[in-house]
C-alpha positions as CSV (number, residue, x, y, z in Angstrom):
1,M,-24.9,-45.2,31.0
2,V,-24.0,-42.3,33.0
3,V,-26.5,-39.2,32.6
4,D,-24.4,-35.6,33.1
5,V,-26.8,-32.6,33.3
6,P,-24.7,-29.7,32.7
7,R,-25.1,-26.5,34.7
8,T,-26.2,-22.9,33.3
9,S,-23.7,-19.7,33.7
10,A,-25.6,-19.1,36.6
11,L,-24.7,-22.8,38.3
12,L,-28.0,-24.4,38.1
13,P,-28.7,-27.8,36.3
14,D,-30.1,-27.1,32.7
15,L,-33.4,-28.2,33.3
16,K,-34.4,-28.5,29.6
17,L,-31.9,-30.9,28.5
18,A,-32.5,-32.7,31.5
19,R,-35.9,-33.1,30.6
20,E,-34.5,-34.4,27.2
21,R,-32.2,-37.0,28.5
22,L,-34.6,-38.0,31.1
23,A,-37.4,-38.8,28.6
24,A,-34.8,-40.6,26.4
25,I,-33.9,-42.8,29.3
26,H,-37.4,-43.5,30.4
27,A,-38.3,-44.5,26.7
28,L,-35.7,-47.2,27.1
29,V,-37.6,-48.5,30.3
30,K,-40.5,-48.6,28.7
31,A,-39.1,-50.3,25.8
32,G,-37.8,-53.1,28.2
33,K,-34.3,-52.3,27.2
34,V,-33.1,-51.1,30.8
35,R,-32.8,-53.9,33.7
36,A,-31.6,-52.2,36.3
37,A,-30.9,-48.4,37.3
38,A,-29.8,-46.6,40.0
39,A,-28.2,-43.2,41.0
40,V,-24.9,-42.9,42.0
41,R,-25.0,-42.1,46.0
42,Q,-22.2,-41.0,48.7
43,G,-21.6,-45.2,48.5
44,G,-19.9,-45.0,44.9
45,I,-20.3,-46.8,42.1
46,G,-19.4,-49.9,43.6
47,H,-22.6,-49.5,45.8
48,A,-25.1,-48.6,42.8
49,L,-23.7,-51.7,41.3
50,T,-24.4,-54.0,44.3
51,R,-28.0,-52.3,44.3
52,M,-28.4,-53.0,41.0
53,S,-27.1,-56.5,41.2
54,F,-29.3,-57.9,43.8
55,R,-33.2,-57.8,41.8
56,Q,-35.7,-56.8,44.5
57,P,-39.3,-55.8,43.5
58,P,-40.3,-52.3,44.2
59,R,-41.6,-51.0,47.0
60,R,-45.4,-50.6,46.7
61,H,-47.3,-48.8,49.8
62,A,-46.5,-51.3,52.2
63,R,-48.7,-51.4,55.1
64,R,-47.5,-51.6,58.5
65,R,-47.5,-54.3,61.0
66,A,-48.5,-53.9,64.3
67,C,-45.5,-54.5,66.9
68,G,-46.0,-57.6,69.3
69,P,-47.9,-60.8,69.3
70,T,-51.1,-61.0,67.5
71,S,-54.1,-63.2,68.4
């Protein structure tokens, strides 16, 4: 699914419409109907599909590890 957010006459995103569309997507995610999602960036649709194909757990406040040997 592609979510398109049209622009206003001032060439700004239509935030009211964007909010409605994102709320609908959020409802689908909460209902468990979305298995993967990604933003299409500079790498294009192929890169986005690849990122979604390889399931990775979401990042949770990862702790930094100390560099070097540990005692």
